[in-house]
N, CA and C atoms as an extended XYZ file, in Angstrom:
396
Properties=species:S:1:pos:R:3:atomname:S:1:resname:S:1:resid:I:1 pbc="F F F"
N       -33.944      256.366      195.640 N   UNK     1
C       -33.474      255.212      196.403 CA  UNK     1
C       -33.966      253.944      195.771 C   UNK     1
N       -33.242      252.900      195.903 N   UNK     2
C       -33.517      251.572      195.325 CA  UNK     2
C       -34.196      250.722      196.396 C   UNK     2
N       -35.388      250.118      196.001 N   UNK     3
C       -36.136      249.292      196.915 CA  UNK     3
C       -36.551      248.024      196.220 C   UNK     3
N       -36.636      247.019      197.068 N   UNK     4
C       -37.282      245.734      196.584 CA  UNK     4
C       -38.512      245.503      197.512 C   UNK     4
N       -39.637      245.327      196.868 N   UNK     5
C       -40.912      245.173      197.614 CA  UNK     5
C       -41.560      243.817      197.223 C   UNK     5
N       -41.805      243.055      198.272 N   UNK     6
C       -42.543      241.804      197.959 CA  UNK     6
C       -43.990      241.982      198.578 C   UNK     6
N       -44.964      241.733      197.766 N   UNK     7
C       -46.325      241.892      198.236 CA  UNK     7
C       -47.060      240.561      198.136 C   UNK     7
N       -47.735      240.256      199.218 N   UNK     8
C       -48.541      238.966      199.302 CA  UNK     8
C       -49.967      239.328      199.331 C   UNK     8
N       -50.686      238.896      198.285 N   UNK     9
C       -52.086      239.150      198.253 CA  UNK     9
C       -52.855      237.919      198.675 C   UNK     9
N       -54.131      238.089      199.090 N   UNK    10
C       -55.018      236.962      199.501 CA  UNK    10
C       -55.298      236.159      198.276 C   UNK    10
N       -55.321      234.841      198.399 N   UNK    11
C       -55.555      233.968      197.232 CA  UNK    11
C       -56.939      233.982      196.656 C   UNK    11
N       -57.949      234.474      197.453 N   UNK    12
C       -59.356      234.370      196.974 CA  UNK    12
C       -59.754      235.626      196.131 C   UNK    12
N       -58.885      236.431      195.751 N   UNK    13
C       -59.190      237.615      194.932 CA  UNK    13
C       -59.511      237.204      193.501 C   UNK    13
N       -60.500      237.774      192.909 N   UNK    14
C       -60.821      237.497      191.546 CA  UNK    14
C       -59.701      238.148      190.619 C   UNK    14
N       -59.625      237.685      189.384 N   UNK    15
C       -58.609      238.170      188.430 CA  UNK    15
C       -58.729      239.641      188.284 C   UNK    15
N       -59.938      240.155      188.055 N   UNK    16
C       -60.103      241.639      187.788 CA  UNK    16
C       -59.845      242.459      188.965 C   UNK    16
N       -60.208      241.932      190.185 N   UNK    17
C       -59.881      242.713      191.410 CA  UNK    17
C       -58.437      242.726      191.717 C   UNK    17
N       -57.731      241.630      191.387 N   UNK    18
C       -56.305      241.515      191.477 CA  UNK    18
C       -55.597      242.503      190.574 C   UNK    18
N       -56.010      242.609      189.323 N   UNK    19
C       -55.411      243.496      188.321 CA  UNK    19
C       -55.612      244.978      188.760 C   UNK    19
N       -56.890      245.244      189.216 N   UNK    20
C       -57.166      246.650      189.672 CA  UNK    20
C       -56.283      246.999      190.841 C   UNK    20
N       -56.064      246.099      191.806 N   UNK    21
C       -55.181      246.322      192.948 CA  UNK    21
C       -53.760      246.554      192.544 C   UNK    21
N       -53.267      245.809      191.569 N   UNK    22
C       -51.889      245.974      191.110 CA  UNK    22
C       -51.733      247.274      190.436 C   UNK    22
N       -52.675      247.707      189.594 N   UNK    23
C       -52.585      249.129      188.954 CA  UNK    23
C       -52.630      250.145      190.050 C   UNK    23
N       -53.445      250.022      191.060 N   UNK    24
C       -53.571      250.986      192.193 CA  UNK    24
C       -52.250      251.045      192.870 C   UNK    24
N       -51.655      249.869      193.106 N   UNK    25
C       -50.338      249.872      193.910 CA  UNK    25
C       -49.260      250.593      193.099 C   UNK    25
N       -49.232      250.297      191.790 N   UNK    26
C       -48.173      250.899      190.929 CA  UNK    26
C       -48.381      252.455      190.796 C   UNK    26
N       -49.668      252.872      190.787 N   UNK    27
C       -49.953      254.285      190.751 CA  UNK    27
C       -49.564      255.039      191.983 C   UNK    27
N       -49.775      254.377      193.154 N   UNK    28
C       -49.438      255.033      194.421 CA  UNK    28
C       -47.977      255.049      194.580 C   UNK    28
N       -47.288      254.018      194.135 N   UNK    29
C       -45.790      253.979      194.322 CA  UNK    29
C       -45.128      255.108      193.554 C   UNK    29
N       -45.634      255.459      192.398 N   UNK    30
C       -45.202      256.590      191.535 CA  UNK    30
C       -43.645      256.407      191.390 C   UNK    30
N       -43.275      255.281      190.924 N   UNK    31
C       -41.873      254.905      190.917 CA  UNK    31
C       -41.462      254.416      189.566 C   UNK    31
N       -40.118      254.447      189.370 N   UNK    32
C       -39.516      253.848      188.160 CA  UNK    32
C       -39.354      252.371      188.438 C   UNK    32
N       -40.187      251.531      187.850 N   UNK    33
C       -40.147      250.100      188.053 CA  UNK    33
C       -39.034      249.488      187.215 C   UNK    33
N       -38.020      248.956      187.815 N   UNK    34
C       -36.896      248.305      187.134 CA  UNK    34
C       -37.242      246.920      186.701 C   UNK    34
N       -37.865      246.149      187.559 N   UNK    35
C       -38.210      244.823      187.240 CA  UNK    35
C       -39.471      244.453      188.089 C   UNK    35
N       -40.360      243.754      187.376 N   UNK    36
C       -41.560      243.271      188.120 CA  UNK    36
C       -41.765      241.788      187.854 C   UNK    36
N       -42.007      240.986      188.913 N   UNK    37
C       -42.232      239.586      188.714 CA  UNK    37
C       -43.534      239.173      189.470 C   UNK    37
N       -44.307      238.396      188.729 N   UNK    38
C       -45.512      237.855      189.254 CA  UNK    38
C       -45.314      236.418      189.483 C   UNK    38
N       -45.130      236.048      190.756 N   UNK    39
C       -44.801      234.605      191.095 CA  UNK    39
C       -46.047      233.749      191.135 C   UNK    39
N       -47.206      234.366      191.207 N   UNK    40
C       -48.382      233.622      191.151 CA  UNK    40
C       -48.774      233.101      192.584 C   UNK    40
N       -49.586      232.062      192.562 N   UNK    41
C       -50.074      231.486      193.817 CA  UNK    41
C       -49.000      230.522      194.377 C   UNK    41
N       -48.559      230.713      195.618 N   UNK    42
C       -47.587      229.806      196.264 CA  UNK    42
C       -48.055      229.391      197.609 C   UNK    42
N       -47.680      228.206      197.963 N   UNK    43
C       -48.033      227.679      199.328 CA  UNK    43
C       -47.161      228.337      200.390 C   UNK    43
N       -47.704      228.641      201.554 N   UNK    44
C       -46.981      229.379      202.637 CA  UNK    44
C       -46.350      228.281      203.491 C   UNK    44
N       -45.306      228.589      204.091 N   UNK    45
C       -44.622      227.678      205.077 CA  UNK    45
C       -45.511      227.513      206.312 C   UNK    45
N       -46.213      228.507      206.693 N   UNK    46
C       -47.118      228.442      207.827 CA  UNK    46
C       -48.348      229.409      207.499 C   UNK    46
N       -49.426      229.168      208.189 N   UNK    47
C       -50.583      229.909      207.988 CA  UNK    47
C       -50.439      231.414      208.383 C   UNK    47
N       -50.899      232.249      207.528 N   UNK    48
C       -50.966      233.682      207.823 CA  UNK    48
C       -52.315      234.191      207.649 C   UNK    48
N       -52.933      234.696      208.698 N   UNK    49
C       -54.337      235.169      208.665 CA  UNK    49
C       -55.254      234.064      208.133 C   UNK    49
N       -55.064      232.879      208.653 N   UNK    50
C       -55.892      231.657      208.343 CA  UNK    50
C       -55.747      231.223      206.878 C   UNK    50
N       -54.713      231.658      206.145 N   UNK    51
C       -54.569      231.235      204.757 CA  UNK    51
C       -53.334      230.365      204.599 C   UNK    51
N       -53.441      229.395      203.779 N   UNK    52
C       -52.301      228.537      203.446 CA  UNK    52
C       -51.583      228.864      202.172 C   UNK    52
N       -52.142      229.763      201.343 N   UNK    53
C       -51.565      230.165      200.113 CA  UNK    53
C       -51.609      231.733      200.006 C   UNK    53
N       -50.780      232.279      199.147 N   UNK    54
C       -50.765      233.669      198.826 CA  UNK    54
C       -50.356      233.919      197.358 C   UNK    54
N       -50.760      234.980      196.839 N   UNK    55
C       -50.305      235.438      195.485 CA  UNK    55
C       -49.163      236.402      195.702 C   UNK    55
N       -48.008      236.071      195.142 N   UNK    56
C       -46.827      236.867      195.327 CA  UNK    56
C       -46.520      237.838      194.154 C   UNK    56
N       -46.158      239.096      194.508 N   UNK    57
C       -45.717      240.061      193.490 CA  UNK    57
C       -44.374      240.613      193.973 C   UNK    57
N       -43.371      240.670      193.143 N   UNK    58
C       -42.148      241.247      193.492 CA  UNK    58
C       -41.778      242.417      192.636 C   UNK    58
N       -41.399      243.540      193.204 N   UNK    59
C       -40.994      244.738      192.470 CA  UNK    59
C       -39.623      245.164      192.894 C   UNK    59
N       -38.829      245.529      191.848 N   UNK    60
C       -37.587      246.245      192.067 CA  UNK    60
C       -37.826      247.615      191.509 C   UNK    60
N       -37.669      248.615      192.305 N   UNK    61
C       -38.006      249.998      191.806 CA  UNK    61
C       -37.114      251.076      192.507 C   UNK    61
N       -37.208      252.192      191.861 N   UNK    62
C       -36.553      253.409      192.356 CA  UNK    62
C       -37.575      254.468      192.601 C   UNK    62
N       -37.663      254.957      193.846 N   UNK    63
C       -38.624      255.930      194.288 CA  UNK    63
C       -38.097      256.800      195.406 C   UNK    63
N       -38.861      257.835      195.756 N   UNK    64
C       -38.542      258.644      196.865 CA  UNK    64
C       -39.203      258.025      198.143 C   UNK    64
N       -38.737      258.424      199.326 N   UNK    65
C       -39.173      257.863      200.604 CA  UNK    65
C       -40.657      258.388      200.809 C   UNK    65
N       -41.033      259.571      200.382 N   UNK    66
C       -42.386      260.033      200.543 CA  UNK    66
C       -43.376      259.197      199.848 C   UNK    66
N       -43.035      258.736      198.634 N   UNK    67
C       -43.942      257.837      197.855 CA  UNK    67
C       -44.073      256.490      198.554 C   UNK    67
N       -42.962      256.049      199.109 N   UNK    68
C       -42.964      254.757      199.813 CA  UNK    68
C       -43.855      254.811      201.116 C   UNK    68
N       -43.787      255.934      201.779 N   UNK    69
C       -44.652      256.135      202.991 CA  UNK    69
C       -46.100      256.204      202.698 C   UNK    69
N       -46.443      256.825      201.502 N   UNK    70
C       -47.902      256.819      201.081 CA  UNK    70
C       -48.299      255.410      200.750 C   UNK    70
N       -47.431      254.690      200.109 N   UNK    71
C       -47.715      253.365      199.739 CA  UNK    71
C       -47.974      252.531      200.970 C   UNK    71
N       -47.129      252.626      202.016 N   UNK    72
C       -47.303      251.856      203.244 CA  UNK    72
C       -48.583      252.166      203.970 C   UNK    72
N       -49.004      253.453      203.961 N   UNK    73
C       -50.281      253.810      204.546 CA  UNK    73
C       -51.447      253.242      203.775 C   UNK    73
N       -51.383      253.206      202.474 N   UNK    74
C       -52.455      252.611      201.632 CA  UNK    74
C       -52.560      251.102      201.931 C   UNK    74
N       -51.418      250.472      201.947 N   UNK    75
C       -51.380      248.994      202.195 CA  UNK    75
C       -51.852      248.626      203.504 C   UNK    75
N       -51.614      249.485      204.554 N   UNK    76
C       -52.006      249.113      205.854 CA  UNK    76
C       -53.564      249.061      206.045 C   UNK    76
N       -54.304      249.911      205.226 N   UNK    77
C       -55.746      249.913      205.343 CA  UNK    77
C       -56.433      249.011      204.283 C   UNK    77
N       -55.608      248.522      203.354 N   UNK    78
C       -56.200      247.658      202.316 CA  UNK    78
C       -56.365      246.262      202.845 C   UNK    78
N       -57.590      245.674      202.758 N   UNK    79
C       -57.886      244.347      203.252 CA  UNK    79
C       -57.549      243.186      202.257 C   UNK    79
N       -57.119      243.546      201.041 N   UNK    80
C       -56.813      242.476      200.062 CA  UNK    80
C       -55.329      242.145      200.082 C   UNK    80
N       -54.562      242.939      200.831 N   UNK    81
C       -53.102      242.639      200.929 CA  UNK    81
C       -52.878      241.852      202.244 C   UNK    81
N       -52.144      240.759      202.121 N   UNK    82
C       -51.845      239.930      203.361 CA  UNK    82
C       -50.653      240.483      203.996 C   UNK    82
N       -49.583      240.690      203.324 N   UNK    83
C       -48.311      241.166      203.905 CA  UNK    83
C       -47.455      241.865      202.822 C   UNK    83
N       -46.525      242.748      203.335 N   UNK    84
C       -45.560      243.322      202.394 CA  UNK    84
C       -44.225      243.345      203.148 C   UNK    84
N       -43.156      243.232      202.320 N   UNK    85
C       -41.783      243.265      202.815 CA  UNK    85
C       -41.032      244.320      201.936 C   UNK    85
N       -40.415      245.219      202.578 N   UNK    86
C       -39.697      246.304      201.872 CA  UNK    86
C       -38.207      246.217      202.225 C   UNK    86
N       -37.313      246.148      201.216 N   UNK    87
C       -35.936      246.109      201.443 CA  UNK    87
C       -35.259      247.332      200.726 C   UNK    87
N       -34.353      247.869      201.343 N   UNK    88
C       -33.634      249.018      200.725 CA  UNK    88
C       -32.278      248.519      200.238 C   UNK    88
N       -31.970      248.796      198.982 N   UNK    89
C       -30.665      248.349      198.427 CA  UNK    89
C       -29.779      249.634      198.231 C   UNK    89
N       -28.575      249.535      198.738 N   UNK    90
C       -27.627      250.636      198.700 CA  UNK    90
C       -26.920      250.710      197.365 C   UNK    90
N       -26.397      249.575      196.853 N   UNK    91
C       -25.544      249.707      195.713 CA  UNK    91
C       -26.181      248.976      194.494 C   UNK    91
N       -26.222      247.615      194.489 N   UNK    92
C       -26.673      246.887      193.330 CA  UNK    92
C       -27.982      246.168      193.638 C   UNK    92
N       -28.636      245.836      192.595 N   UNK    93
C       -29.794      244.901      192.756 CA  UNK    93
C       -29.371      243.520      192.892 C   UNK    93
N       -30.127      242.654      193.589 N   UNK    94
C       -29.761      241.290      193.717 CA  UNK    94
C       -29.471      240.544      192.412 C   UNK    94
N       -30.273      240.856      191.416 N   UNK    95
C       -30.150      240.176      190.059 CA  UNK    95
C       -28.927      240.684      189.328 C   UNK    95
N       -28.224      241.737      189.804 N   UNK    96
C       -26.995      242.230      189.117 CA  UNK    96
C       -25.732      241.747      189.847 C   UNK    96
N       -25.917      241.100      191.042 N   UNK    97
C       -24.725      240.678      191.729 CA  UNK    97
C       -24.184      239.390      191.167 C   UNK    97
N       -22.901      239.107      191.494 N   UNK    98
C       -22.237      237.859      191.067 CA  UNK    98
C       -22.837      236.716      191.814 C   UNK    98
N       -22.575      235.498      191.139 N   UNK    99
C       -23.041      234.262      191.806 CA  UNK    99
C       -22.138      233.941      192.939 C   UNK    99
N       -22.571      233.085      193.767 N   UNK   100
C       -21.739      232.717      195.024 CA  UNK   100
C       -20.448      232.045      194.575 C   UNK   100
N       -20.420      231.452      193.366 N   UNK   101
C       -19.192      230.818      192.934 CA  UNK   101
C       -18.036      231.823      192.730 C   UNK   101
N       -18.463      233.035      192.313 N   UNK   102
C       -17.537      234.064      191.994 CA  UNK   102
C       -17.007      234.835      193.235 C   UNK   102
N       -17.735      234.655      194.372 N   UNK   103
C       -17.367      235.416      195.606 CA  UNK   103
C       -16.249      234.523      196.285 C   UNK   103
N       -15.306      235.266      196.853 N   UNK   104
C       -14.191      234.662      197.656 CA  UNK   104
C       -14.283      235.090      199.156 C   UNK   104
N       -14.315      234.141      199.981 N   UNK   105
C       -14.337      234.397      201.402 CA  UNK   105
C       -13.004      234.072      202.007 C   UNK   105
N       -12.391      235.026      202.632 N   UNK   106
C       -11.052      234.854      203.144 CA  UNK   106
C       -10.903      233.868      204.285 C   UNK   106
N       -12.008      233.575      205.037 N   UNK   107
C       -11.919      232.698      206.135 CA  UNK   107
C       -12.177      231.267      205.711 C   UNK   107
N       -12.467      230.957      204.454 N   UNK   108
C       -12.697      229.664      203.968 CA  UNK   108
C       -11.435      229.146      203.258 C   UNK   108
N       -11.294      227.891      203.161 N   UNK   109
C       -10.159      227.258      202.436 CA  UNK   109
C       -10.273      227.516      200.934 C   UNK   109
N        -9.224      227.923      200.295 N   UNK   110
C        -9.221      228.169      198.882 CA  UNK   110
C        -8.733      226.870      198.249 C   UNK   110
N        -9.395      226.405      197.218 N   UNK   111
C        -9.030      225.159      196.493 CA  UNK   111
C        -8.122      225.511      195.330 C   UNK   111
N        -7.009      224.862      195.297 N   UNK   112
C        -6.086      224.987      194.190 CA  UNK   112
C        -6.560      224.300      192.947 C   UNK   112
N        -5.963      224.666      191.870 N   UNK   113
C        -6.364      224.025      190.565 CA  UNK   113
C        -6.047      222.564      190.532 C   UNK   113
N        -5.033      222.081      191.256 N   UNK   114
C        -4.725      220.709      191.324 CA  UNK   114
C        -5.615      219.937      192.287 C   UNK   114
N        -6.514      220.593      192.960 N   UNK   115
C        -7.525      219.883      193.837 CA  UNK   115
C        -7.101      219.839      195.271 C   UNK   115
N        -5.817      220.217      195.576 N   UNK   116
C        -5.324      220.203      196.973 CA  UNK   116
C        -5.750      221.458      197.726 C   UNK   116
N        -6.034      221.347      198.976 N   UNK   117
C        -6.445      222.564      199.734 CA  UNK   117
C        -5.274      223.350      200.150 C   UNK   117
N        -5.380      224.660      200.111 N   UNK   118
C        -4.336      225.544      200.505 CA  UNK   118
C        -4.563      225.812      202.028 C   UNK   118
N        -3.510      226.144      202.741 N   UNK   119
C        -3.689      226.378      204.177 CA  UNK   119
C        -4.201      227.876      204.338 C   UNK   119
N        -5.065      228.038      205.273 N   UNK   120
C        -5.566      229.368      205.501 CA  UNK   120
C        -4.788      229.918      206.723 C   UNK   120
N        -4.980      231.184      207.103 N   UNK   121
C        -4.347      231.803      208.183 CA  UNK   121
C        -4.743      231.069      209.504 C   UNK   121
N        -5.898      230.569      209.613 N   UNK   122
C        -6.328      229.889      210.818 CA  UNK   122
C        -5.573      228.602      211.085 C   UNK   122
N        -5.176      227.903      210.004 N   UNK   123
C        -4.463      226.583      210.173 CA  UNK   123
C        -2.923      226.837      210.459 C   UNK   123
N        -2.442      228.035      210.181 N   UNK   124
C        -1.004      228.297      210.329 CA  UNK   124
C        -0.580      228.683      211.772 C   UNK   124
N        -1.651      228.724      212.661 N   UNK   125
C        -1.324      229.042      214.070 CA  UNK   125
C        -0.495      227.923      214.669 C   UNK   125
N         0.485      228.328      215.547 N   UNK   126
C         1.286      227.312      216.210 CA  UNK   126
C         0.436      226.544      217.298 C   UNK   126
N         0.783      225.276      217.406 N   UNK   127
C         0.076      224.413      218.323 CA  UNK   127
C         0.693      224.566      219.704 C   UNK   127
N        -0.110      224.711      220.735 N   UNK   128
C         0.465      224.819      222.103 CA  UNK   128
C         1.043      223.457      222.469 C   UNK   128
N         2.052      223.516      223.323 N   UNK   129
C         2.740      222.321      223.764 CA  UNK   129
C         1.793      221.397      224.586 C   UNK   129
N         0.894      222.020      225.284 N   UNK   130
C         0.042      221.201      226.201 CA  UNK   130
C        -0.945      220.320      225.382 C   UNK   130
N        -1.153      220.639      224.147 N   UNK   131
C        -2.067      219.848      223.326 CA  UNK   131
C        -1.375      218.706      222.585 C   UNK   131
N        -0.011      218.748      222.546 N   UNK   132
C         0.691      217.671      221.747 CA  UNK   132
C         0.661      216.370      222.454 C   UNK   132
């Protein structure tokens, strides 16, 4: 299965302790890591466990559900991890998807090449006599 995992580590970890924790996490996941991003230290929108910053790690990986359950148990007892978010992807990874410019939404107005707006199905409804 395809998963996206965001891990937030406490900001006060030393560099060696942080690297050891990352290696431990990757070993427990026992997964095929598709993409790994180290976002570094970021300011939080609100305090979490009395912290204003966190070190972010983002993983895109393929693994079995048993490995993911072991990972969640390990993270729940680890005091160096602030939070985790796990997302399951059915088809494509987010970085493989088209940009929003390429997507077409049927309920929105489509713009012609000449710049004029085309009518949508919603605008073609007949107007009631009482509103005229």
